[in-house]
Rosetta silent file (secondary structure, phi, psi, omega in degrees, C-alpha in Angstrom):
SEQUENCE: MDSLDLSDEALCRRVAGQGARAFDLLVERYQERAYRIAWSILRNQEDAKDCSQEAFIRLHESARTFAGQAKFSTWFYRILVNCCLDHRRRGRGWRRLLAWRDRDGGETADSDPVEREPAPFVDPGDTLDEDRRMSRLWKAVEELSPQQRAAVLLSCREGLPTKEIAEVLSLSEATVRVHLHRALIRLRRRIGSQP
SCORE:     score description
SCORE:     0.000 S_00000001
   1 L     0.000  133.786  179.930    0.000    0.000    0.000 S_00000001
   2 L   -68.320  142.249 -179.346    1.293    3.423   -0.966 S_00000001
   3 H   -57.501  -32.127 -178.577    2.115    5.762    1.938 S_00000001
   4 H   -63.805  -26.049 -177.371   -0.194    8.394    0.477 S_00000001
   5 H   -88.028   -7.235 -176.410   -3.176    6.092    1.043 S_00000001
   6 L   -76.296  149.903  175.301   -2.419    5.411    4.712 S_00000001
   7 L   -70.439  163.993  177.119   -4.450    6.920    7.540 S_00000001
   8 H   -59.154  -40.179 -178.670   -2.863    9.463    9.847 S_00000001
   9 H   -63.393  -42.307  178.583   -2.791    6.833   12.591 S_00000001
  10 H   -66.398  -38.986  177.291   -0.931    4.349   10.347 S_00000001
  11 H   -63.090  -40.136  179.388    1.531    7.048    9.326 S_00000001
  12 H   -63.241  -39.405  176.514    2.176    7.866   12.973 S_00000001
  13 H   -62.555  -37.536  177.039    2.962    4.211   13.653 S_00000001
  14 H   -68.226  -36.657  176.225    5.453    4.324   10.758 S_00000001
  15 H   -60.674  -40.613  178.459    7.005    7.484   12.196 S_00000001
  16 H   -60.831  -30.396  177.004    7.492    5.551   15.452 S_00000001
  17 L   -90.708   21.363  177.827    9.402    2.985   13.390 S_00000001
  18 L    68.543   35.447  177.370   11.616    5.781   12.019 S_00000001
  19 L   -83.757  101.956 -177.451    9.690    6.209    8.763 S_00000001
  20 H   -65.705  -40.798 -179.827   10.953    9.511    7.351 S_00000001
  21 H   -64.340  -38.427  178.327    8.497    9.510    4.425 S_00000001
  22 H   -62.708  -41.788  178.682    5.583    8.950    6.830 S_00000001
  23 H   -63.327  -44.686  178.594    6.697   11.921    8.922 S_00000001
  24 H   -58.482  -40.033  179.091    6.960   14.114    5.811 S_00000001
  25 H   -65.895  -40.720  177.483    3.412   13.138    4.819 S_00000001
  26 H   -64.050  -40.248  177.335    2.041   14.025    8.253 S_00000001
  27 H   -61.740  -45.285  178.758    3.795   17.389    8.085 S_00000001
  28 H   -59.586  -42.401 -176.852    2.278   18.001    4.625 S_00000001
  29 H   -70.388  -32.615 -170.924   -1.198   17.058    5.866 S_00000001
  30 H  -114.050   -4.734 -174.359   -1.122   19.113    9.066 S_00000001
  31 H   -57.950  -49.268 -177.099    1.314   21.983    8.456 S_00000001
  32 H   -67.121  -44.365  179.121   -1.258   24.586    7.427 S_00000001
  33 H   -63.925  -40.279  179.964   -3.774   23.627   10.128 S_00000001
  34 H   -61.444  -43.660  179.218   -1.024   23.573   12.770 S_00000001
  35 H   -63.026  -44.943 -179.464    0.057   27.079   11.810 S_00000001
  36 H   -59.541  -44.425 -179.761   -3.533   28.392   11.867 S_00000001
  37 H   -65.581  -45.719  179.920   -4.160   26.970   15.329 S_00000001
  38 H   -61.532  -43.126  179.488   -0.829   28.256   16.668 S_00000001
  39 H   -63.871  -38.957 -179.309   -1.459   31.712   15.192 S_00000001
  40 H   -60.821  -35.620 -178.890   -4.935   31.768   16.673 S_00000001
  41 H   -82.901  -41.911 -171.358   -3.520   31.196   20.136 S_00000001
  42 H   -94.917  -25.869  178.097   -0.318   33.266   19.902 S_00000001
  43 L    61.686   30.698  179.281   -1.347   36.049   17.478 S_00000001
  44 L  -146.651  127.945 -174.627    2.192   36.331   16.129 S_00000001
  45 H   -62.170  -48.955 -178.054    3.446   34.871   12.844 S_00000001
  46 H   -64.527  -43.884  178.419    6.986   33.997   13.947 S_00000001
  47 H   -62.453  -39.183  179.196    5.834   32.488   17.238 S_00000001
  48 H   -64.827  -41.929  176.645    3.182   30.476   15.389 S_00000001
  49 H   -61.973  -47.211 -179.155    5.792   29.134   12.954 S_00000001
  50 H   -60.091  -45.879 -177.155    8.136   28.263   15.810 S_00000001
  51 H   -70.187  -36.835  178.163    5.446   26.519   17.853 S_00000001
  52 H   -68.212  -37.318  174.905    4.026   24.565   14.938 S_00000001
  53 H   -64.715  -42.582  177.660    7.560   23.391   14.086 S_00000001
  54 H   -60.483  -38.529  179.163    8.146   22.518   17.739 S_00000001
  55 H   -63.842  -39.115  177.595    4.909   20.504   17.726 S_00000001
  56 H   -68.529  -35.429  175.418    6.141   18.468   14.744 S_00000001
  57 H   -63.419  -45.694  178.017    9.449   17.872   16.509 S_00000001
  58 H   -63.250  -38.111  176.392    7.566   16.664   19.588 S_00000001
  59 H   -57.423  -49.391 -178.461    5.378   14.499   17.348 S_00000001
  60 H   -60.351  -43.373 -177.782    8.493   12.873   15.873 S_00000001
  61 H   -70.545  -29.565 -173.945   10.060   12.358   19.295 S_00000001
  62 H  -114.165   16.508 -179.224    6.924   10.941   20.915 S_00000001
  63 H   -57.005  -30.883  179.656    5.319    8.989   18.041 S_00000001
  64 H   -65.407  -23.258 -178.154    5.959    5.775   19.981 S_00000001
  65 H   -84.659   -7.685  178.750    3.619    6.986   22.729 S_00000001
  66 L   -70.900  112.467 -174.802    0.670    7.307   20.342 S_00000001
  67 L   -92.816  -10.400 -179.645   -1.551    4.459   21.484 S_00000001
  68 L    80.745    8.764  178.854   -4.327    4.966   18.966 S_00000001
  69 L   -74.532  -26.485  175.286   -6.965    5.448   21.671 S_00000001
  70 L  -116.459  166.123  173.575   -7.742    8.893   20.241 S_00000001
  71 L   -64.519  152.408  178.389   -7.690   10.082   16.658 S_00000001
  72 H   -57.466  -43.917 -176.672   -4.256   11.163   15.483 S_00000001
  73 H   -59.351  -40.889  179.219   -5.505   14.725   14.918 S_00000001
  74 H   -62.645  -46.060  179.859   -6.708   14.972   18.522 S_00000001
  75 H   -61.049  -46.314 -178.454   -3.382   13.676   19.829 S_00000001
  76 H   -68.061  -42.394  178.976   -1.382   16.035   17.601 S_00000001
  77 H   -61.375  -33.455  177.634   -3.538   19.099   18.364 S_00000001
  78 H   -64.268  -43.910  176.117   -2.981   18.440   22.047 S_00000001
  79 H   -58.531  -47.397 -177.278    0.791   18.520   21.480 S_00000001
  80 H   -62.612  -48.586 -179.225    0.425   21.725   19.457 S_00000001
  81 H   -62.384  -40.718  177.293   -1.799   23.538   21.949 S_00000001
  82 H   -62.049  -40.372  175.622    0.541   22.573   24.797 S_00000001
  83 H   -58.729  -45.274 -178.396    3.498   23.997   22.810 S_00000001
  84 H   -65.560  -45.493 -179.423    1.596   27.255   22.319 S_00000001
  85 H   -66.430  -37.575  174.779    0.502   27.553   25.936 S_00000001
  86 H   -61.324  -42.956  179.678    4.055   26.758   27.113 S_00000001
  87 H   -61.852  -43.663  178.596    5.353   29.456   24.779 S_00000001
  88 H   -62.701  -41.148  179.338    2.878   32.021   26.133 S_00000001
  89 H   -63.646  -42.321  178.867    3.843   31.190   29.717 S_00000001
  90 H   -64.877  -42.529 -177.351    7.554   31.622   28.925 S_00000001
  91 H   -68.642  -30.141 -178.040    6.919   34.889   27.042 S_00000001
  92 H   -59.382  -41.212  179.584    4.792   36.402   29.804 S_00000001
  93 H   -63.946  -40.569  178.651    7.799   36.625   32.125 S_00000001
  94 H   -65.971  -40.852 -179.542    9.902   38.384   29.489 S_00000001
  95 H   -63.291  -39.313  178.323    7.144   40.932   28.763 S_00000001
  96 H   -64.465  -41.964 -178.915    6.881   41.767   32.468 S_00000001
  97 H   -63.426  -36.652 -176.771   10.657   42.124   32.707 S_00000001
  98 H   -89.275   -2.501 -176.619   10.759   44.458   29.701 S_00000001
  99 H   -60.844  -27.264 -178.175    7.725   46.537   30.733 S_00000001
 100 H   -68.365  -18.051 -173.550    9.966   49.122   32.378 S_00000001
 101 H   -54.660  -41.984 -172.025   11.470   50.033   28.954 S_00000001
 102 L  -129.387   91.501 -179.687    8.844   52.520   27.939 S_00000001
 103 L   -94.355    4.984 -176.808    7.186   54.409   30.745 S_00000001
 104 L   -98.731   27.471  175.830    6.301   57.356   28.500 S_00000001
 105 L    91.764    5.010  179.011    3.068   55.936   27.129 S_00000001
 106 L   -84.916 -152.712 -179.557    4.575   53.732   24.390 S_00000001
 107 L   -65.458  139.924  176.217    4.412   49.994   24.048 S_00000001
 108 L  -128.159  179.181  179.617    4.291   48.072   27.298 S_00000001
 109 L   -61.193  -31.100 -177.589    4.168   44.425   28.222 S_00000001
 110 L   -88.001   -8.615  179.658    0.373   44.544   28.124 S_00000001
 111 L  -120.014   53.748 -178.556    0.153   46.256   24.742 S_00000001
 112 L   -58.926  118.338 -175.717    2.255   43.858   22.705 S_00000001
 113 H   -64.387  -26.293 -178.535    2.178   45.168   19.107 S_00000001
 114 H   -67.676  -21.269  179.595    2.341   41.668   17.591 S_00000001
 115 H   -73.752   -7.734  178.905   -1.099   40.919   18.992 S_00000001
 116 H  -101.247    8.662  178.628   -2.517   43.489   16.575 S_00000001
 117 L   -64.021  144.322  175.885   -1.241   41.726   13.435 S_00000001
 118 L   -70.163  151.711  178.954   -3.976   40.998   10.897 S_00000001
 119 L   -64.232  125.289 -175.810   -4.968   37.371   10.531 S_00000001
 120 L   -74.892  -11.719 -175.693   -2.801   35.935    7.739 S_00000001
 121 L  -118.377   11.600 -179.743   -5.446   33.458    6.604 S_00000001
 122 L   -76.246  129.916  175.919   -8.657   35.531    6.714 S_00000001
 123 L   -68.406  138.204 -176.166  -10.478   35.605    3.381 S_00000001
 124 L   -69.223  -19.601  179.955  -10.869   39.196    2.166 S_00000001
 125 L    82.778  165.918 -176.824  -14.557   38.725    1.335 S_00000001
 126 L   -87.032  -25.057 -175.002  -16.450   39.982   -1.666 S_00000001
 127 L  -133.124  167.667  177.026  -17.488   43.382   -0.340 S_00000001
 128 H   -61.568  -38.797  178.249  -16.328   46.091    2.006 S_00000001
 129 H   -60.510  -41.962  178.577  -19.086   45.107    4.461 S_00000001
 130 H   -64.189  -41.394  177.545  -17.777   41.542    4.539 S_00000001
 131 H   -60.042  -45.033 -179.909  -14.241   42.852    5.158 S_00000001
 132 H   -64.420  -41.750 -179.952  -15.464   44.990    8.051 S_00000001
 133 H   -62.521  -44.793  179.645  -17.472   42.116    9.529 S_00000001
 134 H   -66.326  -38.931  178.406  -14.468   39.764    9.377 S_00000001
 135 H   -62.102  -44.625  177.760  -12.195   42.436   10.827 S_00000001
 136 H   -62.986  -40.954  179.987  -14.570   42.960   13.761 S_00000001
 137 H   -61.268  -47.511 -178.050  -14.822   39.210   14.255 S_00000001
 138 H   -67.874  -35.421  175.541  -11.038   38.739   14.412 S_00000001
 139 H   -62.283  -40.208  178.639  -10.618   41.705   16.729 S_00000001
 140 H   -67.573  -39.860  178.700  -13.209   40.121   19.008 S_00000001
 141 H   -63.422  -38.009  179.483  -11.482   36.717   18.793 S_00000001
 142 H   -60.739  -26.869 -177.950   -8.173   38.374   19.753 S_00000001
 143 L   -81.054  -10.207  178.895   -9.764   39.540   23.014 S_00000001
 144 L   -73.518  157.262  174.322  -10.584   35.968   24.094 S_00000001
 145 L   -66.566  159.255 -179.626   -8.327   34.097   26.482 S_00000001
 146 H   -56.055  -40.125 -179.398   -5.877   31.666   24.807 S_00000001
 147 H   -71.153  -36.399  176.268   -7.923   28.636   25.853 S_00000001
 148 H   -65.353  -43.035  177.732  -11.175   30.207   24.634 S_00000001
 149 H   -59.523  -45.747 -179.796   -9.495   31.086   21.309 S_00000001
 150 H   -61.832  -44.279 -179.863   -8.195   27.530   20.987 S_00000001
 151 H   -62.357  -44.515  179.779  -11.614   26.053   21.788 S_00000001
 152 H   -63.794  -45.468 -179.164  -13.364   28.328   19.278 S_00000001
 153 H   -63.445  -46.293 -179.078  -10.805   27.622   16.549 S_00000001
 154 H   -63.937  -33.737  179.047  -10.881   23.864   17.105 S_00000001
 155 H   -77.734  -53.122 -172.222  -14.673   23.910   17.052 S_00000001
 156 H   -81.326  -43.786 -175.629  -15.382   26.392   14.255 S_00000001
 157 H   -85.940  -39.088 -176.214  -12.361   26.089   11.954 S_00000001
 158 L   -98.597  -12.985  176.150  -11.389   22.455   12.472 S_00000001
 159 L    70.649   24.539 -179.885  -14.860   21.089   13.185 S_00000001
 160 L   -76.960  142.423  174.459  -13.822   19.034   16.209 S_00000001
 161 L   -73.498  164.122 -177.040  -16.550   17.832   18.563 S_00000001
 162 H   -55.134  -40.459 -178.641  -16.512   18.902   22.206 S_00000001
 163 H   -59.934  -44.305  179.670  -15.113   15.559   23.338 S_00000001
 164 H   -70.317  -37.695  177.174  -12.039   15.880   21.098 S_00000001
 165 H   -61.565  -40.495  177.945  -11.506   19.521   22.026 S_00000001
 166 H   -60.243  -41.239  178.387  -11.547   18.432   25.684 S_00000001
 167 H   -66.385  -43.133 -179.717   -8.852   15.851   24.932 S_00000001
 168 H   -61.707  -44.465 -175.050   -6.737   18.373   23.004 S_00000001
 169 H   -90.177    0.430 -178.239   -6.934   21.011   25.743 S_00000001
 170 L    57.103   45.696  179.595   -6.723   18.506   28.640 S_00000001
 171 L  -126.997  166.193  173.319  -10.024   19.775   30.021 S_00000001
 172 L   -76.236  158.485  177.254  -13.349   18.198   30.868 S_00000001
 173 H   -60.761  -37.709  179.445  -16.089   18.367   28.252 S_00000001
 174 H   -62.003  -41.184  179.371  -18.105   20.559   30.622 S_00000001
 175 H   -65.586  -40.141  177.382  -15.225   23.038   30.872 S_00000001
 176 H   -62.284  -44.240  178.689  -14.888   23.135   27.082 S_00000001
 177 H   -60.459  -39.208  177.730  -18.623   23.813   26.754 S_00000001
 178 H   -64.614  -45.917  178.032  -18.266   26.659   29.289 S_00000001
 179 H   -58.053  -45.886 -179.110  -15.278   28.105   27.344 S_00000001
 180 H   -65.248  -43.667 -179.911  -17.232   27.915   24.081 S_00000001
 181 H   -61.286  -49.250 -179.806  -20.378   29.382   25.618 S_00000001
 182 H   -64.237  -39.583  179.594  -18.532   32.298   27.222 S_00000001
 183 H   -63.288  -44.949 -179.143  -16.489   32.908   24.083 S_00000001
 184 H   -65.680  -37.854  176.174  -19.602   33.014   21.903 S_00000001
 185 H   -62.318  -46.888  179.083  -21.351   35.398   24.296 S_00000001
 186 H   -61.120  -42.175 -179.498  -18.310   37.703   24.267 S_00000001
 187 H   -64.634  -43.995  179.424  -18.082   37.531   20.474 S_00000001
 188 H   -62.204  -45.026  179.709  -21.780   38.307   20.007 S_00000001
 189 H   -62.773  -44.642 -176.321  -21.623   41.244   22.424 S_00000001
 190 H   -65.450  -45.658 -178.384  -18.442   42.597   20.872 S_00000001
 191 H   -72.759  -38.704 -179.717  -19.619   42.297   17.295 S_00000001
 192 H   -67.745  -24.811 -177.794  -23.155   43.442   18.098 S_00000001
 193 L   -86.917   -5.112 -178.327  -21.926   46.601   19.834 S_00000001
 194 L  -101.764  145.883  178.243  -19.923   47.804   16.842 S_00000001
 195 L   -69.742    0.000    0.000  -21.385   49.723   13.906 S_00000001
């Protein structure tokens, strides 16, 4: 059977057996989605690239631990989200340390300019109204907590059910439902309050 026809789970088993071609295929299949998820959480292009690459490195190193009890995508997204959350935790300390740099009203640790980057994968839309609506939506998504953003992205963009999102984020299904509910309320209020 050709490697291209194998399931993600079968490819992961081949990666565990040091299958370089299998690893390359998994990277091809998940590279774009991994970047989108990482960007959604981190809101910075370079950090998203770094974390998605780190997630693939961790995948390669830990392929032997994939037991097949969950779908491969769920297992991999969990690795990716953990990389992103670890990165945010590490970066938070540096931003606090550097906050003293500009006490004259410029950029501070809490007003990180990279968090205002436009979404690199947002469709421009057919009309100006569509562009404005999407812009408002992404601004509202940026205001969500990292876990709420991850839950919304995994649900809306990747189409994962609540159970899989719970596995990816290492949360209970009830907690994921609460994150999604609160995120949707915030998004509706934010978008509804803008002209």
